[in-house]
C-alpha positions, -999 to 999 in steps of 0.1 A, spaced: 656 -38 -14 622 -53 5 635 -89 -1 666 -80 19 646 -64 47 623 -96 47 653 -119 51 671 -99 75 637 -94 97 630 -121 126 594 -123 115 600 -131 78 574 -122 53 544 -122 78 568 -96 103 574 -75 72 538 -71 59 526 -67 100 554 -41 101 542 -21 72 508 -23 83 510 -9 118 508 26 124 527 51 146 509 57 177 503 75 207 480 68 235 459 40 244 424 30 240 401 55 223 426 79 227 451 65 205 465 89 179 479 77 146 507 102 143 515 90 109 481 96 96 476 128 113 510 142 98 506 132 64 466 141 62 478 175 76 508 176 50 488 171 20 461 196 30 487 218 33 501 209 -2 464 215 -15 461 250 -1 494 259 -9 493 250 -50 456 263 -54 464 296 -35 496 299 -54 476 293 -86 449 321 -75 478 346 -67 494 342 -102 460 338 -119 462 362 -152 437 366 -181 466 365 -205 480 334 -216 478 313 -184 508 292 -166 504 252 -163 494 256 -126 467 279 -135 458 258 -162 457 226 -137 438 242 -110 411 259 -137 406 224 -151 403 209 -116 376 234 -105 357 233 -137 357 195 -135 344 197 -99 318 227 -103 301 203 -135 297 176 -109 281 198 -84 261 216 -110 249 178 -122 244 165 -88 233 192 -65 201 205 -68 198 231 -41 214 265 -32 243 263 -11 276 283 -14 296 257 5 289 227 -14 312 236 -44 345 242 -20 336 214 -1 336 191 -30 369 205 -44 386 202 -10 374 166 -7 384 154 -43 418 170 -39 427 161 -7 415 123 -11 433 124 -43 465 134 -25 460 110 2 457 81 -22 485 92 -45 511 83 -16 502 47 -22 523 52 -55 557 54 -34 579 28 -30 566 8 2 600 8 16 612 46 9 596 66 35 597 40 65 632 33 56 639 71 61 619 74 90 640 45 105 673 63 103 656 88 128 648 61 152 608 59 137 600 22 139 565 23 124 555 44 97 524 44 75 523 70 45 487 65 31 461 82 56 434 65 34 443 32 42 437 39 78 401 34 87 401 59 114 410 88 85 381 75 63 357 70 91 366 107 104 359 122 67 328 104 64 311 112 96 322 146 93 299 143 60 273 126 80 271 155 106 269 180 75 239 158 62 223 159 95 229 198 100 214 205 64 186 183 68 174 201 100 183 239 87 164 233 53 133 212 64 133 223 100 131 205 132 94 195 127 101 186 91 133 165 98 112 147 123 84 140 102 108 127 74 123 104 100 88 93 116 65 89 87 82 80 55 78 58 37 48 43 52 31 69 72 17 74 106 7 40 116 43 23 110 62 51 128 87 24 148 93 6 116 96 39 95 122 50 122 142 18 119 142 20 81 155 56 82 179 52 112 195 24 88 195 44 61 212 72 75 241 51 95 246 35 64 257 66 45 290 74 65 298 35 70 296 27 35 316 60 23 343 53 48 347 14 44 348 19 4 373 42 5 391 25 30 389 -11 16 399 -1 -21 431 18 -8 442 -10 17 439 -35 -8 457 -14 -32 487 -12 -5 486 -50 5 491 -56 -32 524 -34 -34 537 -47 -1 530 -83 -13 550 -75 -46 578 -61 -24 583 -96 -11 592 -111 -44 627 -110 -56 641 -79 -68 642 -85 -102 606 -97 -107 593 -63 -89 594 -40 -118 572 -61 -142 545 -63 -116 546 -31 -99 549 -8 -129 517 -23 -146 498 -24 -111 508 13 -102 495 23 -135 462 7 -131 463 20 -95 463 55 -108 427 48 -120 415 32 -85 434 65 -70 414 89 -92 382 69 -90 378 67 -52 385 103 -47 357 109 -73 331 85 -56 338 101 -22 330 137 -38 300 125 -57 285 106 -30 292 137 -4 274 160 -30 246 136 -36 237 131 0 239 169 7 215 175 -21 193 149 -6 196 168 27 184 198 11 155 185 -7 123 198 12 92 179 1 
């Protein structure tokens, strides 16, 4: 159990927490790769593609199976959000929103696994550190939010044109006589989008992971009474964070498509 691992470790409770919050890394400085984050992100992306591909291949106009029902429910849910929040025309938005929601949800769901399970299995193969929840890694959440930011800039220039985009950056909200102040406000507004998007997901998932780790430090006979209610409540957080990331992405891209 977790408590046995704590008492058996030289670092005690602090060492146990630090161990679980340390990533499996390779490289140094800027070129440090978090191998566990990359592996689980890619693996969960493959799971998402595999499940929906299987649902599409087995789709029938007759009595649908459970997988088809589930896939259709998710697609309809995401499609409704896109129709409500996106006011332009772009065939990329709905697939992008679906991918974001499902991928982030799967990443977050890894937080429901027992905190010692996969690290203990990895330890049998000589792997010292392993973080299994990609969305608790700031590098992963910022990578996704910066990708969204690049899409925002790309579609802002594509829809409004270089001149229109420049006017929006320089002339709003206070007109031509306040260009430096307008530019400063717009830069802060645009940069705040990926920062808030990445930090919101990271902060909520990191806090949830930390609470599970703290529960694992308690005696084994107390853990179920605390971990089960928190896991049930955490399901709401997991789903809500995936939903928020998806909806904000749709809203930001909708604003990028608005040409006044």
